[in-house]
C-alpha positions in Angstrom: 87.0 41.0 111.4 86.9 44.7 110.6 90.1 44.5 108.6 88.4 42.0 106.2 85.8 44.6 105.1 86.4 47.0 102.3 84.6 49.9 103.9 83.9 50.9 107.5 80.7 52.8 108.1 80.1 54.8 111.3 76.5 55.4 112.2 75.9 58.1 114.8 72.4 58.2 116.2 70.3 58.0 119.4 67.5 56.4 117.4 67.5 52.6 117.8 65.2 52.2 114.8 67.5 54.1 112.5 70.5 52.1 113.7 68.6 48.9 113.0 67.7 50.0 109.4 71.3 50.8 108.7 72.6 47.5 110.0 69.9 45.5 108.2 70.6 47.4 104.9 74.2 46.1 104.8 73.6 42.6 106.4 74.0 40.8 103.1 77.3 42.6 102.3 79.3 42.1 105.5 82.4 41.3 103.6 82.3 44.7 102.0 80.7 46.9 104.7 81.4 46.9 108.4 78.9 48.9 110.5 80.0 50.7 113.7 77.6 52.6 115.9 77.8 55.4 118.4 75.2 57.6 120.2 75.4 61.3 119.6 76.9 61.9 123.1 79.4 59.0 122.8 83.1 59.2 122.3 82.7 59.7 118.6 86.1 61.3 118.0 87.9 58.6 119.9 86.1 55.9 117.8 87.0 57.7 114.6 90.6 58.1 115.6 90.9 54.4 116.4 88.9 52.9 113.5 89.2 55.5 110.8 85.8 55.0 109.1 85.3 55.6 105.4 82.0 57.4 105.8 79.9 58.8 108.7 76.1 58.5 108.8 74.9 61.3 111.1 71.4 61.6 112.5 70.5 65.3 113.0 66.8 64.8 113.6 66.5 66.3 117.1 64.0 69.1 116.7 65.1 72.3 118.5 68.1 70.5 119.9 71.1 71.2 117.5 73.4 68.5 118.9 73.5 66.7 115.6 74.3 69.8 113.6 76.8 70.9 116.3 78.6 67.5 115.9 78.7 68.0 112.1 80.3 71.5 112.6 82.9 69.8 114.9 83.6 67.2 112.2 84.4 70.0 109.7 86.6 71.9 112.1 89.2 69.1 112.7 91.8 67.6 110.3 90.9 64.1 111.5 87.3 64.3 110.2 87.4 67.0 107.6 88.1 64.6 104.7 85.6 61.9 105.8 82.3 62.2 103.8 79.2 62.8 106.0 75.7 61.7 105.1 73.1 63.4 107.3 69.6 62.1 108.1 66.7 64.3 109.1 63.0 64.8 108.6 63.5 68.6 108.6 64.2 70.4 105.3 65.6 73.3 107.2 68.1 71.1 109.1 69.1 69.4 105.9 69.7 72.8 104.2 71.8 73.9 107.1 73.7 70.7 107.1 74.6 71.2 103.4 75.9 74.7 104.3 78.0 73.2 107.1 79.6 70.7 104.7 77.5 67.5 104.5 78.3 65.5 101.4 74.7 64.1 101.0 71.5 63.6 102.9 68.6 61.3 103.5 65.1 62.5 104.3 63.6 60.6 107.2 61.7 58.2 106.7 63.9 56.4 104.2 64.0 52.8 102.9 67.0 50.4 102.8 67.5 50.7 99.0 67.7 54.5 99.1 70.2 54.2 102.0 72.5 51.8 100.3 72.5 53.6 97.0 73.3 57.0 98.7 76.1 55.5 100.8 77.7 53.6 97.9 77.4 56.7 95.6 79.1 59.0 98.2 81.9 56.5 98.8 82.5 56.2 95.1 82.7 59.9 94.7 85.2 60.4 97.4 87.3 57.5 96.1 87.3 59.2 92.7 88.5 62.5 94.3 91.3 60.7 96.0 92.3 59.3 92.6 92.2 62.8 91.0 94.4 64.2 93.7 96.9 61.4 93.3 96.9 62.0 89.5 97.6 65.7 90.1 100.6 64.8 92.3 101.9 62.5 89.7 101.5 65.1 87.0 103.5 67.7 89.0 106.3 65.1 89.7 106.6 64.2 86.0 106.6 67.9 85.1 109.5 68.6 87.4 111.5 65.7 86.0 111.1 66.5 82.3 112.8 69.4 80.6 110.2 69.5 77.9 106.6 68.4 77.7 105.1 67.0 74.5 102.2 68.8 73.1 99.6 66.4 74.3 100.7 66.5 78.0 100.8 70.3 77.8 97.3 70.4 76.5 96.0 68.1 79.2 97.7 70.2 81.9 96.1 73.3 80.6 92.7 71.7 80.7 93.3 70.7 84.3 94.5 74.2 85.2 91.4 75.8 83.6 89.1 73.4 85.3 90.6 74.0 88.8 90.5 77.8 88.4 86.9 77.6 87.3 85.8 75.9 90.5 88.3 77.2 93.0 89.9 80.5 93.9 93.1 81.1 92.0 95.3 80.8 95.1 93.7 77.6 96.2 93.9 76.1 92.7 97.6 76.9 92.6 98.1 75.2 96.0 96.2 72.1 94.9 98.3 71.9 91.7 101.6 72.4 93.4 101.1 70.3 96.5 98.3 67.9 95.5 96.3 69.0 98.6 95.0 72.1 100.3 95.5 72.8 103.9 92.5 74.1 105.8 93.1 77.6 107.2 91.6 79.6 110.1 90.5 83.2 109.4 90.0 85.5 112.4 88.0 88.1 110.5 85.8 87.6 107.4 82.4 88.9 106.5 79.8 86.5 105.2 76.8 87.5 103.1 73.7 85.4 102.5 70.9 86.4 100.1 67.5 84.8 99.7 64.3 85.5 97.7 61.1 86.1 99.5 58.4 83.5 98.9 60.6 81.6 96.5 58.7 78.4 97.0 55.4 80.1 96.0 57.0 81.9 93.1 58.6 78.7 91.8 55.3 76.8 92.0 53.8 79.2 89.5 56.6 79.0 86.9 58.0 76.4 84.6 61.4 75.0 85.6 63.1 76.6 82.7 61.8 80.0 83.7 63.1 79.6 87.3 66.6 78.6 86.1 66.6 81.5 83.6 65.7 84.0 86.3 68.1 82.7 88.9 70.8 82.8 86.2 70.2 86.5 85.6 70.4 87.3 89.3 73.3 85.2 90.2 75.4 86.3 87.2 74.9 89.9 88.3 75.7 89.0 91.9 78.9 87.4 90.7 79.9 90.5 88.8 79.3 92.8 91.7 81.1 90.6 94.3 84.1 90.1 92.1 84.5 93.8 91.7 84.7 94.1 95.6 87.2 91.2 95.9 84.6 88.9 97.5 84.7 85.1 97.1 81.6 83.4 96.0 81.2 80.2 98.1 78.1 78.5 96.7 74.4 78.8 95.7 71.9 76.6 97.5 68.6 76.7 95.7 67.6 80.3 95.6 70.2 81.3 98.3 73.5 82.9 97.4 76.5 82.8 99.8 79.8 84.7 99.5 82.5 86.0 101.9 85.0 88.8 102.0 88.5 88.5 103.5 89.6 85.2 102.1 91.5 83.4 100.7 93.5 86.7 100.7 93.2 88.3 104.1 92.2 92.0 104.4 90.8 94.3 107.0 88.4 96.0 104.6 86.1 93.0 104.1 83.1 94.3 106.3 83.0 97.5 104.2 83.6 95.6 100.9 80.7 93.2 101.5 78.3 96.0 102.6 79.1 98.0 99.5 78.5 94.9 97.3 75.2 94.3 99.2 74.0 97.8 98.4 74.8 97.4 94.7 73.0 94.1 94.6 69.8 95.6 96.2 70.0 98.6 93.7 70.2 96.1 90.8 67.2 94.2 92.2 65.2 97.5 92.5 65.9 98.5 88.9 65.4 95.0 87.5 62.1 94.6 89.4 60.9 98.1 88.2 61.4 96.9 84.6 59.5 93.6 85.3 56.6 95.5 86.9 56.4 97.8 83.8 55.9 94.6 81.7 53.4 93.2 84.1 55.7 90.4 85.4 55.9 89.3 89.0 58.9 90.5 90.9 61.4 88.6 93.0 62.3 90.5 96.2 65.6 89.9 97.9 66.6 89.7 101.6 70.3 90.1 102.5 72.0 89.2 105.8 75.6 90.0 106.8 77.8 89.0 109.7 81.6 89.3 110.5 83.4 86.6 112.4 85.9 83.6 112.5 85.8 80.7 110.1 87.8 77.7 108.9 88.2 77.5 105.1 89.3 74.5 103.0 88.6 72.2 100.1 86.1 69.3 100.2 84.6 67.3 97.4 81.8 65.1 96.4 81.2 65.3 92.6 84.0 67.8 92.3 86.3 69.9 94.4 84.6 72.7 96.3 86.0 75.5 98.4 83.9 76.0 101.5 83.9 77.6 105.0 82.7 76.4 108.4 82.1 78.0 111.8 79.5 79.6 114.0 79.9 82.8 112.0 78.3 81.1 109.0 75.2 80.1 111.0 75.0 83.7 112.4 75.2 85.2 108.9 72.4 82.8 107.8 70.3 84.0 110.8 70.9 87.7 109.7 69.4 86.8 106.3 66.4 85.1 107.9 65.7 88.1 110.1 66.0 90.5 107.2 63.2 92.0 105.1 62.7 92.3 101.3 64.8 95.0 99.8 66.8 95.4 103.0 70.4 94.7 104.2 70.4 93.3 107.7 73.7 93.3 109.6 74.8 92.0 113.0 76.1 94.3 115.8 79.5 92.8 115.1 79.6 94.0 111.5 78.0 97.3 112.5 81.0 98.1 114.7 83.3 97.8 111.7 81.3 100.0 109.4 79.5 102.5 111.6 81.9 105.4 110.8 81.1 105.2 107.1 77.5 104.1 106.7 74.1 105.2 108.0 72.4 102.4 109.8 69.1 102.0 111.6 69.2 100.1 114.9 66.4 97.4 115.0 67.0 96.4 118.6 67.8 93.0 120.0 66.1 90.5 117.8 65.7 86.8 118.6 67.6 84.4 116.3 67.0 80.7 116.3 69.5 78.9 118.6 71.4 82.2 118.9 69.4 84.1 121.5 68.9 87.8 121.0 71.3 89.6 118.6 71.7 93.4 117.9 70.7 94.0 114.3 70.8 97.0 112.0 69.5 97.9 108.6 72.1 99.6 106.3 70.6 102.7 104.7 73.5 104.0 102.7 76.8 105.8 102.9 77.1 108.8 105.2 76.8 112.1 103.2 80.5 113.0 103.6 81.5 109.8 102.0 79.0 109.6 99.1 79.3 110.9 95.6 76.7 113.7 95.3 73.3 112.5 96.4 74.0 108.8 95.5 73.7 106.9 98.8 75.7 103.9 97.5 78.4 105.5 95.4 81.6 106.2 97.4 83.4 109.5 96.8 87.1 110.2 96.6 87.4 110.8 100.3 85.9 107.4 101.0 88.2 105.8 98.6 91.2 107.4 100.4 89.9 106.0 103.7 89.4 102.6 102.2 92.9 102.6 100.9 94.2 102.9 104.5 93.0 99.4 105.2 
């Protein structure tokens, strides 16, 4: 009986061989793990609603067909499935990277063996169980705090540590909501601007450097990116290898986010240009950066594996990633949607309708700088007083 098993595992795949491996892997532990299966095109959400699985194993290995990734995005867009950990399986590194962006908790590279499968599944289940415990502890802590007039010194110190930890990994507003309510409600945002950055030929560069050198260089870049984005009220979401992802317009909503993000992107490229000039002068190899930007709708919320993480989901995320892929070193590539928001203030070069994987042809533009009437002197990225007045109107 299902109710006698400690965990329910839902395996979603059209590949009979993968389903067999999953079933065989847990055959010896039927008292602890119950395996349910469904094809990609099956009534997956009805099955989830009825059986409430503890983890979903999702096969996304379908080549150019994105039905597996599309289903993952659907999982992360609904309350019913948002808190269920998803482990994706694919032979494609690109699909795995995209799946992580879309909220996958872990992954398996096809082909995989039974031992690796069971270890990954058990690890992911343990991590999510731990997070549930942490959330429950936060709720208990707040309840005790409201009942007591005074806290002893030890309890106060522990609370301060918890507050500091949450604010280090979550936006302030989200951390406060988590502390006060013990949970964070996912929110829809109608207009945010997403930026992706990526280094040209990173794989080749990293193969020629020691791991310590790679980490040191990425640390220099990402620290500066953090400083710049923070100055423009932009929320850093995550780094994925050498990629950097951030978004303007959340958790606090504003209408200036397309402008804010483009300004930050120009500062980042200027920093890269100066930093690379210094490296060239010393005879070092340079790291060239591509930037892609898109404006659209997303859902934002808190998920967790090893720790709480604030993340966003939606088609706009995928489009922003495609803008970065279609960009060029040293350039800022924006979609036609973002262009419509910033065209009155920035000089942009139309690139035409450019094919983007699984998106068709998209209008794209390179941002060249501020228009002369909005720049300080001859500096193409420094706004003047007139521009600041315009920005304040938003």
